[in-house]
C-alpha positions as a Markdown table, in Angstrom:
| # | Residue | x | y | z |
|---|---|---|---|---|
| 1 | Met | 133.2 | 61.6 | -140.1 |
| 2 | Gln | 129.4 | 61.8 | -140.2 |
| 3 | His | 127.5 | 59.1 | -138.2 |
| 4 | Pro | 125.7 | 56.8 | -140.6 |
| 5 | Tyr | 122.3 | 57.3 | -138.9 |
| 6 | Ser | 122.7 | 61.1 | -138.3 |
| 7 | Asp | 119.8 | 61.8 | -140.8 |
| 8 | Ile | 117.4 | 60.2 | -138.4 |
| 9 | Pro | 115.8 | 63.1 | -136.6 |
| 10 | Glu | 115.6 | 61.4 | -133.2 |
| 11 | Leu | 119.3 | 60.6 | -133.3 |
| 12 | Ala | 120.4 | 63.9 | -134.7 |
| 13 | Gln | 118.4 | 65.9 | -132.0 |
| 14 | Thr | 118.9 | 69.1 | -134.0 |
| 15 | Gly | 116.4 | 71.7 | -135.2 |
| 16 | Ala | 113.7 | 73.8 | -133.6 |
| 17 | Ser | 111.1 | 71.0 | -133.7 |
| 18 | Ile | 113.1 | 68.6 | -131.5 |
| 19 | Gly | 111.9 | 68.6 | -127.9 |
| 20 | Val | 112.3 | 66.3 | -124.9 |
| 21 | Leu | 110.0 | 64.3 | -122.7 |
| 22 | Arg | 111.4 | 63.8 | -119.2 |
| 23 | Ile | 110.8 | 60.5 | -117.4 |
| 24 | Pro | 112.4 | 59.0 | -114.3 |
| 25 | Val | 115.2 | 59.1 | -113.4 |
| 26 | Glu | 116.2 | 62.5 | -114.9 |
| 27 | Gln | 116.0 | 61.0 | -118.4 |
| 28 | Asp | 115.4 | 63.4 | -121.3 |
| 29 | Val | 113.8 | 61.4 | -124.2 |
| 30 | Pro | 114.1 | 63.0 | -127.7 |
| 31 | Phe | 110.6 | 64.0 | -128.8 |
| 32 | Thr | 110.1 | 64.8 | -132.4 |
| 33 | Pro | 106.8 | 65.6 | -134.2 |
| 34 | Arg | 106.6 | 62.1 | -135.6 |
| 35 | Val | 107.2 | 60.5 | -132.2 |
| 36 | Arg | 104.6 | 62.8 | -130.8 |
| 37 | Ala | 102.1 | 61.5 | -133.4 |
| 38 | Ile | 102.6 | 58.0 | -132.2 |
| 39 | Val | 102.5 | 58.8 | -128.5 |
| 40 | Asp | 99.3 | 60.9 | -128.9 |
| 41 | Ala | 97.4 | 58.1 | -130.6 |
| 42 | Pro | 94.7 | 56.5 | -128.4 |
| 43 | Glu | 96.2 | 53.1 | -128.9 |
| 44 | Phe | 99.5 | 54.3 | -127.3 |
| 45 | Gln | 97.8 | 56.4 | -124.7 |
| 46 | Arg | 96.0 | 53.3 | -123.3 |
| 47 | Leu | 99.4 | 52.2 | -122.0 |
| 48 | Arg | 99.1 | 55.0 | -119.4 |
| 49 | Gln | 96.3 | 52.8 | -117.9 |
| 50 | Ile | 98.3 | 49.6 | -117.6 |
| 51 | Thr | 100.9 | 49.3 | -114.9 |
| 52 | Gln | 104.2 | 47.7 | -115.6 |
| 53 | Leu | 104.4 | 45.3 | -112.6 |
| 54 | Ala | 100.7 | 44.7 | -112.0 |
| 55 | Leu | 100.3 | 43.0 | -108.6 |
| 56 | Ala | 103.8 | 43.9 | -107.3 |
| 57 | Ser | 102.3 | 47.2 | -105.9 |
| 58 | Arg | 100.5 | 45.1 | -103.3 |
| 59 | Val | 104.0 | 44.5 | -101.8 |
| 60 | Tyr | 106.0 | 47.5 | -103.1 |
| 61 | Pro | 103.7 | 50.5 | -102.9 |
| 62 | Gly | 105.7 | 52.6 | -105.4 |
| 63 | Ala | 105.5 | 50.0 | -108.1 |
| 64 | Thr | 102.6 | 51.8 | -109.9 |
| 65 | His | 104.6 | 52.9 | -113.0 |
| 66 | Thr | 103.1 | 52.2 | -116.3 |
| 67 | Arg | 103.8 | 50.6 | -119.7 |
| 68 | Phe | 103.6 | 54.1 | -121.1 |
| 69 | Glu | 106.7 | 55.2 | -119.2 |
| 70 | His | 108.5 | 52.0 | -119.9 |
| 71 | Ala | 107.9 | 52.2 | -123.6 |
| 72 | Leu | 109.5 | 55.7 | -123.7 |
| 73 | Gly | 112.5 | 54.3 | -121.9 |
| 74 | Val | 112.9 | 51.4 | -124.3 |
| 75 | Tyr | 112.6 | 53.8 | -127.2 |
| 76 | His | 115.3 | 56.0 | -125.7 |
| 77 | Asn | 117.5 | 52.9 | -125.3 |
| 78 | Ala | 117.0 | 52.1 | -129.0 |
| 79 | Leu | 118.5 | 55.5 | -129.9 |
| 80 | Arg | 121.5 | 54.8 | -127.6 |
| 81 | Tyr | 122.1 | 51.4 | -129.1 |
| 82 | Leu | 121.8 | 52.7 | -132.7 |
| 83 | Trp | 124.3 | 55.5 | -131.9 |
| 84 | Gln | 126.8 | 52.9 | -130.6 |
| 85 | Leu | 126.3 | 50.3 | -133.2 |
| 86 | Gly | 126.5 | 52.9 | -136.0 |
| 87 | Arg | 130.3 | 52.7 | -135.3 |
| 88 | Asp | 130.3 | 49.0 | -136.3 |
| 89 | Ser | 130.7 | 48.7 | -140.0 |
| 90 | Arg | 129.1 | 45.3 | -140.1 |
| 91 | Phe | 126.0 | 46.6 | -138.4 |
| 92 | Val | 125.8 | 49.6 | -140.8 |
| 93 | Ser | 126.1 | 47.3 | -143.8 |
| 94 | Thr | 123.3 | 45.1 | -142.5 |
| 95 | Val | 120.9 | 47.6 | -141.0 |
| 96 | Ser | 119.8 | 50.4 | -143.4 |
| 97 | Val | 118.6 | 53.8 | -142.2 |
| 98 | His | 115.1 | 52.7 | -143.0 |
| 99 | Asp | 115.6 | 49.5 | -141.0 |
| 100 | Ala | 116.9 | 51.5 | -138.1 |
| 101 | Glu | 113.8 | 53.7 | -138.1 |
| 102 | Val | 111.6 | 50.5 | -138.1 |
| 103 | Leu | 113.6 | 49.4 | -135.0 |
| 104 | Ile | 113.0 | 52.8 | -133.3 |
| 105 | Val | 109.2 | 52.5 | -133.9 |
| 106 | Ala | 109.2 | 48.8 | -132.8 |
| 107 | Ala | 110.9 | 49.9 | -129.6 |
| 108 | Leu | 108.3 | 52.5 | -128.9 |
| 109 | Leu | 105.5 | 50.1 | -129.7 |
| 110 | His | 107.0 | 46.8 | -128.3 |
| 111 | Asp | 104.3 | 46.7 | -125.6 |
| 112 | Ile | 101.4 | 48.0 | -127.6 |
| 113 | Gly | 99.7 | 44.6 | -127.5 |
| 114 | His | 99.7 | 44.4 | -123.7 |
| 115 | Trp | 96.5 | 44.1 | -121.8 |
| 116 | Pro | 96.1 | 44.6 | -118.0 |
| 117 | Phe | 97.7 | 41.8 | -116.0 |
| 118 | Cys | 99.1 | 40.4 | -119.3 |
| 119 | His | 102.0 | 38.4 | -117.9 |
| 120 | Pro | 100.1 | 36.6 | -115.1 |
| 121 | Ile | 97.4 | 35.7 | -117.7 |
| 122 | Glu | 99.8 | 34.6 | -120.3 |
| 123 | Asp | 101.7 | 32.4 | -117.8 |
| 124 | Met | 98.5 | 30.4 | -117.4 |
| 125 | Ala | 99.0 | 29.2 | -121.0 |
| 126 | Leu | 95.3 | 28.9 | -121.7 |
| 127 | Pro | 94.5 | 27.8 | -125.3 |
| 128 | Gln | 92.2 | 30.8 | -126.1 |
| 129 | Met | 94.9 | 33.4 | -125.1 |
| 130 | Pro | 96.8 | 35.2 | -127.9 |
| 131 | Pro | 100.4 | 36.1 | -127.1 |
| 132 | His | 100.5 | 39.9 | -126.4 |
| 133 | Glu | 103.0 | 40.4 | -129.3 |
| 134 | Ser | 100.5 | 39.0 | -131.9 |
| 135 | Phe | 97.7 | 41.0 | -130.2 |
| 136 | Ala | 99.7 | 44.1 | -131.3 |
| 137 | Arg | 98.2 | 43.7 | -134.8 |
| 138 | Glu | 94.9 | 44.8 | -133.3 |
| 139 | Phe | 96.4 | 48.2 | -132.6 |
| 140 | Ile | 98.9 | 48.9 | -135.4 |
| 141 | Gly | 97.6 | 46.8 | -138.3 |
| 142 | Pro | 96.2 | 48.2 | -141.5 |
| 143 | Gly | 93.2 | 50.4 | -141.0 |
| 144 | Thr | 94.1 | 51.5 | -137.4 |
| 145 | Glu | 95.0 | 55.1 | -136.5 |
| 146 | Leu | 98.5 | 54.0 | -135.5 |
| 147 | Gly | 99.0 | 52.1 | -138.7 |
| 148 | Gly | 98.1 | 55.3 | -140.7 |
| 149 | Ile | 100.6 | 57.3 | -138.6 |
| 150 | Leu | 103.4 | 54.9 | -139.4 |
| 151 | Gln | 102.8 | 55.2 | -143.1 |
| 152 | Ser | 102.1 | 58.9 | -143.3 |
| 153 | Glu | 104.7 | 60.2 | -140.7 |
| 154 | Trp | 107.4 | 57.6 | -140.9 |
| 155 | Gly | 107.0 | 55.9 | -144.3 |
| 156 | Ile | 106.9 | 52.6 | -142.6 |
| 157 | Ala | 104.4 | 49.8 | -143.3 |
| 158 | Pro | 102.8 | 48.3 | -140.2 |
| 159 | Glu | 103.9 | 44.8 | -141.3 |
| 160 | Glu | 107.5 | 45.9 | -141.0 |
| 161 | Val | 107.1 | 46.8 | -137.3 |
| 162 | Leu | 105.0 | 43.6 | -136.7 |
| 163 | Asp | 107.8 | 41.6 | -138.2 |
| 164 | Val | 110.2 | 42.8 | -135.6 |
| 165 | Leu | 107.8 | 42.1 | -132.8 |
| 166 | Val | 106.7 | 38.7 | -134.1 |
| 167 | Ala | 109.1 | 37.1 | -136.5 |
| 168 | Lys | 107.9 | 36.5 | -140.0 |
| 169 | Thr | 111.1 | 36.9 | -142.0 |
| 170 | Ser | 114.6 | 35.7 | -141.2 |
| 171 | Thr | 117.0 | 38.2 | -142.9 |
| 172 | Pro | 120.3 | 39.2 | -141.2 |
| 173 | Ser | 118.8 | 42.6 | -140.6 |
| 174 | Ser | 115.6 | 41.4 | -139.0 |
| 175 | Arg | 117.4 | 38.9 | -136.8 |
| 176 | Leu | 119.9 | 41.5 | -135.7 |
| 177 | Arg | 117.1 | 44.0 | -134.8 |
| 178 | Arg | 115.1 | 41.4 | -132.9 |
| 179 | Ser | 118.2 | 40.6 | -130.8 |
| 180 | Ile | 118.3 | 44.3 | -129.9 |
| 181 | Leu | 114.7 | 44.3 | -128.8 |
| 182 | Ser | 114.6 | 40.8 | -127.3 |
| 183 | Gly | 117.9 | 39.1 | -126.3 |
| 184 | Pro | 120.3 | 38.7 | -123.4 |
| 185 | Ile | 121.3 | 42.3 | -123.3 |
| 186 | Asp | 118.3 | 44.0 | -125.0 |
| 187 | Ile | 116.9 | 47.5 | -124.8 |
| 188 | Asp | 113.8 | 46.1 | -122.9 |
| 189 | Lys | 115.8 | 44.6 | -120.0 |
| 190 | Met | 118.1 | 47.5 | -120.0 |
| 191 | Asp | 115.1 | 49.7 | -119.1 |
| 192 | Tyr | 112.9 | 47.6 | -116.9 |
| 193 | Leu | 115.6 | 46.4 | -114.5 |
| 194 | Ala | 116.5 | 50.0 | -113.6 |
| 195 | Arg | 113.0 | 51.4 | -113.8 |
| 196 | Asp | 111.4 | 48.6 | -111.8 |
| 197 | Ser | 114.1 | 48.8 | -109.2 |
| 198 | Gln | 113.6 | 52.6 | -108.9 |
| 199 | His | 109.9 | 52.4 | -108.4 |
| 200 | Cys | 110.0 | 49.4 | -106.0 |
| 201 | Gly | 112.5 | 51.3 | -103.8 |
| 202 | Val | 115.2 | 48.7 | -104.1 |
| 203 | Pro | 118.8 | 49.1 | -105.5 |
| 204 | Tyr | 119.3 | 45.8 | -107.2 |
| 205 | Gly | 118.4 | 46.5 | -110.8 |
| 206 | Arg | 120.4 | 49.7 | -110.9 |
| 207 | His | 123.7 | 48.4 | -109.8 |
| 208 | Phe | 125.3 | 47.7 | -113.1 |
| 209 | Asp | 127.0 | 50.1 | -115.5 |
| 210 | Arg | 124.5 | 50.5 | -118.3 |
| 211 | His | 126.6 | 53.1 | -120.2 |
| 212 | Arg | 129.7 | 50.9 | -120.1 |
| 213 | Leu | 127.6 | 47.9 | -121.4 |
| 214 | Met | 126.1 | 50.0 | -124.2 |
| 215 | Asn | 129.4 | 51.3 | -125.2 |
| 216 | Ser | 130.8 | 47.8 | -125.6 |
| 217 | Leu | 128.1 | 46.6 | -128.0 |
| 218 | Ile | 129.2 | 45.1 | -131.3 |
| 219 | Val | 127.8 | 42.6 | -133.8 |
| 220 | Asn | 128.4 | 38.9 | -133.2 |
| 221 | Ala | 130.5 | 36.6 | -135.4 |
| 222 | Ala | 127.5 | 35.4 | -137.3 |
| 223 | Gly | 126.3 | 38.9 | -138.0 |
| 224 | Asp | 122.8 | 38.2 | -136.7 |
| 225 | Gly | 122.9 | 39.3 | -133.1 |
| 226 | Leu | 124.6 | 41.4 | -130.4 |
| 227 | Ala | 127.9 | 40.7 | -128.7 |
| 228 | Ile | 130.1 | 42.7 | -126.5 |
| 229 | Thr | 133.8 | 43.7 | -126.4 |
| 230 | Ser | 135.9 | 42.6 | -123.4 |
| 231 | Lys | 135.5 | 46.1 | -121.9 |
| 232 | Gly | 131.8 | 45.3 | -121.2 |
| 233 | Arg | 132.4 | 42.0 | -119.5 |
| 234 | Thr | 132.1 | 43.2 | -115.9 |
| 235 | Ala | 129.0 | 45.3 | -116.8 |
| 236 | Ala | 127.4 | 42.2 | -118.4 |
| 237 | Glu | 128.2 | 40.0 | -115.4 |
| 238 | Met | 126.6 | 42.7 | -113.1 |
| 239 | Met | 123.5 | 42.8 | -115.4 |
| 240 | Val | 123.1 | 39.0 | -115.1 |
| 241 | Phe | 123.4 | 39.3 | -111.3 |
| 242 | Ala | 121.0 | 42.3 | -111.3 |
| 243 | Arg | 118.4 | 40.1 | -113.0 |
| 244 | Tyr | 119.0 | 37.3 | -110.6 |
| 245 | Val | 118.4 | 39.6 | -107.5 |
| 246 | Met | 115.4 | 41.4 | -109.1 |
| 247 | Phe | 113.8 | 38.0 | -109.7 |
| 248 | Thr | 114.6 | 36.9 | -106.2 |
| 249 | Glu | 113.6 | 40.0 | -104.4 |
| 250 | Val | 110.8 | 41.5 | -106.5 |
| 251 | Tyr | 109.3 | 39.5 | -109.4 |
| 252 | Trp | 109.3 | 36.2 | -107.5 |
| 253 | His | 109.1 | 37.6 | -103.9 |
| 254 | His | 106.8 | 35.2 | -102.1 |
| 255 | Ala | 104.1 | 37.9 | -101.3 |
| 256 | Val | 104.1 | 39.1 | -104.9 |
| 257 | Arg | 103.7 | 35.5 | -106.0 |
| 258 | Ser | 100.8 | 35.1 | -103.5 |
| 259 | Ala | 99.0 | 38.0 | -105.1 |
| 260 | Thr | 99.8 | 36.7 | -108.6 |
| 261 | Thr | 98.5 | 33.2 | -107.7 |
| 262 | Met | 95.3 | 34.6 | -106.2 |
| 263 | Phe | 94.7 | 36.7 | -109.4 |
| 264 | Ala | 95.3 | 33.7 | -111.7 |
| 265 | Arg | 93.0 | 31.4 | -109.7 |
| 266 | Ala | 90.3 | 34.0 | -109.6 |
| 267 | Phe | 90.7 | 34.6 | -113.4 |
| 268 | Leu | 90.4 | 30.9 | -114.1 |
| 269 | Glu | 87.3 | 30.6 | -112.0 |
| 270 | Leu | 85.6 | 33.5 | -113.6 |
| 271 | Leu | 86.8 | 32.8 | -117.2 |
| 272 | Pro | 83.5 | 31.3 | -118.4 |
| 273 | Gln | 81.7 | 34.6 | -117.5 |
| 274 | Leu | 84.2 | 36.9 | -119.2 |
| 275 | Asp | 84.3 | 38.2 | -122.7 |
| 276 | Leu | 88.1 | 38.2 | -123.4 |
| 277 | Asn | 87.9 | 40.4 | -126.5 |
| 278 | Glu | 86.2 | 43.1 | -124.5 |
| 279 | Leu | 88.3 | 42.5 | -121.4 |
| 280 | Phe | 91.7 | 42.9 | -123.1 |
| 281 | Arg | 90.7 | 46.3 | -124.4 |
| 282 | Met | 89.9 | 47.7 | -121.0 |
| 283 | Ser | 92.0 | 49.9 | -118.8 |
| 284 | Glu | 93.4 | 48.2 | -115.7 |
| 285 | Ser | 90.9 | 49.9 | -113.4 |
| 286 | Asp | 88.0 | 48.8 | -115.6 |
| 287 | Leu | 89.2 | 45.2 | -115.7 |
| 288 | Ile | 89.5 | 45.2 | -111.9 |
| 289 | Arg | 86.0 | 46.5 | -111.6 |
| 290 | Arg | 84.7 | 43.9 | -114.0 |
| 291 | Leu | 86.4 | 41.0 | -112.1 |
| 292 | Arg | 85.1 | 42.2 | -108.8 |
| 293 | Asp | 81.6 | 42.6 | -110.2 |
| 294 | Val | 81.6 | 39.1 | -111.7 |
| 295 | Ala | 83.1 | 37.6 | -108.5 |
| 296 | Ala | 80.7 | 39.2 | -106.1 |
| 297 | Gly | 78.7 | 36.6 | -104.1 |
| 298 | Gly | 80.7 | 33.7 | -105.5 |
| 299 | Val | 83.6 | 31.5 | -104.3 |
| 300 | Ala | 86.2 | 33.8 | -106.0 |
| 301 | Glu | 85.1 | 36.9 | -104.2 |
| 302 | Arg | 87.5 | 36.4 | -101.3 |
| 303 | Leu | 90.4 | 36.3 | -103.9 |
| 304 | Thr | 89.3 | 39.5 | -105.8 |
| 305 | Glu | 88.5 | 41.4 | -102.6 |
| 306 | Gly | 91.7 | 40.3 | -101.0 |
| 307 | Leu | 93.6 | 41.8 | -103.9 |
| 308 | Phe | 91.5 | 44.8 | -104.9 |
| 309 | Gly | 89.2 | 45.6 | -102.0 |
| 310 | Leu | 89.8 | 48.1 | -99.2 |
| 311 | Arg | 91.1 | 45.4 | -96.8 |
| 312 | Arg | 94.3 | 43.8 | -98.1 |
| 313 | Gly | 94.0 | 40.0 | -97.7 |
| 314 | Leu | 96.9 | 38.2 | -99.3 |
| 315 | Tyr | 97.1 | 34.4 | -98.8 |
| 316 | Lys | 100.0 | 33.2 | -96.6 |
| 317 | Arg | 102.8 | 30.9 | -97.4 |
| 318 | Val | 102.3 | 27.3 | -96.2 |
| 319 | Ala | 105.1 | 25.4 | -97.9 |
| 320 | Glu | 107.8 | 25.9 | -100.4 |
| 321 | Tyr | 109.5 | 23.4 | -102.8 |
| 322 | Ser | 112.6 | 23.8 | -105.0 |
| 323 | Ile | 115.5 | 21.8 | -106.4 |
| 324 | Phe | 117.0 | 22.0 | -103.0 |
| 325 | His | 114.0 | 20.8 | -101.0 |
| 326 | Glu | 111.6 | 18.1 | -102.2 |
| 327 | Glu | 112.9 | 18.3 | -105.7 |
| 328 | Arg | 110.5 | 15.5 | -106.9 |
| 329 | Leu | 107.5 | 17.5 | -105.7 |
| 330 | Tyr | 108.9 | 20.6 | -107.4 |
| 331 | Arg | 109.3 | 18.8 | -110.7 |
| 332 | Gln | 105.8 | 17.3 | -110.5 |
| 333 | Phe | 104.1 | 20.6 | -109.9 |
| 334 | Arg | 106.1 | 22.4 | -112.5 |
| 335 | Gln | 104.9 | 20.0 | -115.2 |
| 336 | Met | 101.2 | 20.7 | -114.4 |
| 337 | Thr | 98.9 | 22.9 | -116.4 |
| 338 | Cys | 97.0 | 25.7 | -114.6 |
| 339 | Gln | 93.9 | 23.6 | -114.8 |
| 340 | Gln | 95.7 | 20.6 | -113.2 |
| 341 | Leu | 97.1 | 22.9 | -110.5 |
| 342 | Ala | 93.6 | 24.2 | -109.8 |
| 343 | Val | 92.3 | 20.6 | -109.3 |
| 344 | Cys | 95.3 | 19.8 | -107.1 |
| 345 | Ser | 94.8 | 22.9 | -105.1 |
| 346 | Glu | 91.2 | 22.0 | -104.4 |
| 347 | Gln | 92.2 | 18.5 | -103.3 |
| 348 | Leu | 94.9 | 19.8 | -101.0 |
| 349 | Ala | 92.4 | 22.3 | -99.5 |
| 350 | Glu | 90.1 | 19.4 | -98.7 |
| 351 | Arg | 92.8 | 17.0 | -97.4 |
| 352 | Leu | 94.7 | 19.6 | -95.3 |
| 353 | Gly | 91.4 | 21.0 | -94.0 |
| 354 | Ala | 90.3 | 17.5 | -92.9 |
| 355 | Ala | 93.8 | 16.8 | -91.3 |
| 356 | Thr | 93.6 | 20.0 | -89.2 |
| 357 | Gly | 89.9 | 19.9 | -88.5 |
| 358 | Val | 89.2 | 23.1 | -90.4 |
| 359 | Ser | 86.3 | 23.5 | -92.8 |
| 360 | Ala | 88.3 | 24.7 | -95.9 |
| 361 | Gly | 86.7 | 26.1 | -99.0 |
| 362 | Arg | 87.9 | 24.8 | -102.3 |
| 363 | Leu | 89.8 | 28.0 | -103.1 |
| 364 | Asp | 91.2 | 28.4 | -99.6 |
| 365 | Leu | 94.5 | 26.9 | -100.7 |
| 366 | Leu | 96.4 | 27.6 | -103.9 |
| 367 | Val | 99.5 | 26.1 | -105.6 |
| 368 | Asp | 101.9 | 28.5 | -107.4 |
| 369 | Ala | 104.2 | 26.7 | -109.9 |
| 370 | Pro | 106.6 | 28.4 | -112.2 |
| 371 | Pro | 105.6 | 28.5 | -115.9 |
| 372 | Gln | 107.4 | 26.0 | -118.0 |
| 373 | His | 109.1 | 28.5 | -120.3 |
| 374 | Arg | 112.4 | 30.0 | -119.1 |
| 375 | Glu | 113.0 | 33.7 | -118.9 |
| 376 | Val | 116.7 | 34.0 | -118.3 |
| 377 | Glu | 119.3 | 33.3 | -121.0 |
| 378 | Phe | 123.0 | 33.7 | -121.0 |
| 379 | Arg | 123.8 | 33.2 | -124.7 |
| 380 | Val | 125.8 | 36.3 | -125.5 |
| 381 | Asp | 129.3 | 36.3 | -127.0 |
| 382 | Ile | 132.3 | 38.4 | -125.9 |
| 383 | Phe | 135.1 | 39.4 | -128.3 |
| 384 | Leu | 138.5 | 38.7 | -126.8 |
| 385 | Pro | 141.2 | 40.8 | -128.5 |
| 386 | Ser | 144.0 | 38.7 | -127.2 |
| 387 | Glu | 142.6 | 35.7 | -129.0 |
| 388 | Gln | 141.0 | 37.6 | -131.9 |
| 389 | Arg | 137.8 | 35.6 | -131.6 |
| 390 | Phe | 134.4 | 35.5 | -130.0 |
| 391 | Arg | 133.6 | 33.2 | -127.1 |
| 392 | Pro | 130.4 | 32.6 | -125.1 |
| 393 | Leu | 130.4 | 34.8 | -122.1 |
| 394 | Arg | 129.7 | 31.9 | -119.8 |
| 395 | Glu | 133.0 | 30.3 | -120.9 |
| 396 | Val | 135.1 | 33.2 | -119.6 |
| 397 | Ser | 132.9 | 34.4 | -116.7 |
| 398 | Pro | 132.7 | 32.4 | -113.5 |
| 399 | Ile | 129.5 | 34.2 | -112.3 |
| 400 | Val | 127.7 | 33.6 | -115.6 |
| 401 | Asp | 128.9 | 30.0 | -115.9 |
| 402 | Ser | 127.8 | 29.3 | -112.3 |
| 403 | Met | 124.3 | 30.7 | -112.8 |
| 404 | Ala | 123.9 | 28.9 | -116.2 |
| 405 | Arg | 125.0 | 25.5 | -114.8 |
| 406 | Thr | 122.7 | 25.8 | -111.7 |
| 407 | Gln | 119.7 | 26.8 | -113.9 |
| 408 | Phe | 118.9 | 30.3 | -112.8 |
| 409 | Asp | 115.1 | 29.8 | -113.2 |
| 410 | Asp | 115.0 | 26.7 | -111.1 |
| 411 | Cys | 116.9 | 28.4 | -108.2 |
| 412 | Val | 114.8 | 31.6 | -108.2 |
| 413 | Lys | 111.3 | 30.2 | -109.0 |
| 414 | Lys | 110.0 | 28.0 | -106.4 |
| 415 | Val | 106.7 | 26.0 | -106.0 |
| 416 | Arg | 104.8 | 27.5 | -103.2 |
| 417 | Leu | 101.5 | 26.7 | -101.4 |
| 418 | Phe | 99.5 | 29.6 | -100.2 |
| 419 | Ala | 96.4 | 29.6 | -98.0 |
| 420 | Thr | 94.0 | 31.8 | -96.1 |
| 421 | Ala | 95.5 | 33.0 | -92.8 |
| 422 | Glu | 93.1 | 30.7 | -90.9 |
| 423 | Leu | 94.0 | 27.6 | -92.8 |
| 424 | Arg | 97.7 | 28.4 | -92.7 |
| 425 | Asp | 97.7 | 28.9 | -89.0 |
| 426 | Ala | 95.8 | 25.6 | -88.5 |
| 427 | Ile | 98.3 | 23.7 | -90.7 |
| 428 | Arg | 101.3 | 25.1 | -88.8 |
| 429 | Ser | 99.9 | 24.5 | -85.4 |
| 430 | Arg | 98.5 | 21.0 | -85.9 |
| 431 | Leu | 100.8 | 19.4 | -88.6 |
| 432 | Ser | 104.5 | 19.1 | -88.7 |
| 433 | Pro | 106.3 | 20.2 | -91.9 |
| 434 | Gln | 106.9 | 16.5 | -92.7 |
| 435 | Gln | 103.2 | 15.6 | -92.3 |
| 436 | Thr | 102.3 | 18.5 | -94.6 |
| 437 | Asp | 104.8 | 17.4 | -97.2 |
| 438 | Glu | 103.4 | 13.8 | -97.0 |
| 439 | Ile | 99.9 | 15.0 | -97.7 |
| 440 | Val | 101.1 | 17.2 | -100.5 |
| 441 | Ala | 103.1 | 14.3 | -102.0 |
| 442 | Ser | 100.1 | 12.0 | -101.9 |
| 443 | Val | 97.9 | 14.5 | -103.8 |
| 444 | Ala | 100.6 | 15.6 | -106.3 |
| 445 | Gly | 101.6 | 12.0 | -107.0 |
| 446 | Gly | 98.0 | 10.9 | -107.4 |
């Protein structure tokens, strides 16, 4: 029986014009002429100049892989998902061949709107910041080179791709395709967990059976999202745990967060002198150069040079608050905006400097609080043949239920105070942890 999507060249992988592009780790990505047309466009090539993990390379030296490489991996996963889901009659009746091609293009272009250091900047939730998904219109909208390629090479209108990236319609097909691109077990996470793990030199994001999980994919009961069969249960549990460990050991590693907090505070300080429309079209190296130039001679220079100069100078951890330690403080900080955190940081620098007899500059201490949005979700259903019905995975999985009940994000993402080495050493030698907490509480509560 012929596969329902076998006429899609990237899935068929037949003919003399089909090539492959090899990316880590030993991954052969189907490369057709129409895929090449997208990849060769300047808008896509700019992703070569934007790293995937931004400031994590200050802690994990190998984490210099790019959005370009990641985009190719997500595109490859889209083909794998479509091949598996093409066996599900409900999926095929909902997602036409044309819809499937739109998904393939959306997977390839899902990060096209990214600018350098996109996530740290977005997490600041500044009112003038566009979400990177909506920024994609700048690169694939009508009148752009990529928009023309979509129409001439693929027969796809740019608006169709943008609708998958930023929801405009709410048809069963569009909801189903969005769940493949952004959901609990989507093609994006399936790539970045393994790829980030590989480049960081840690095993955590690779220790789940991706092939088993992909082979268990089916359409959920409502017909508008993904679910899994019971055969994929263990693989899904391991993927949840892989995310937990990657957040703990990489994305929210305390030194990575120190670098991220330094960047965010420098960016906020320099914001009045920056042209964001120009900045967001720069390469990462050009943006770094601009920040260092603008910061030169000012109070933010120590931050930018500590991050990007020849002498690495990350701020040191002073204190840490979570749902397990000083929960009230943790909740207070987490509710603050980035501007409020900046004010609080300056007050703490002054108060802790005075308490230790150190002359502290207003940017010598920084507060890192998790963004208010949550990044981890567990809402995926599993089909149980013994009951002939779908049930939420968390109902049948002890590990998923435990993580959901204890609020994964709250456990992994802590509030941390970082300071210059001089101020940190003075605080630790002259104040007890209790005295430090009391000073922090008096400022945060005020």
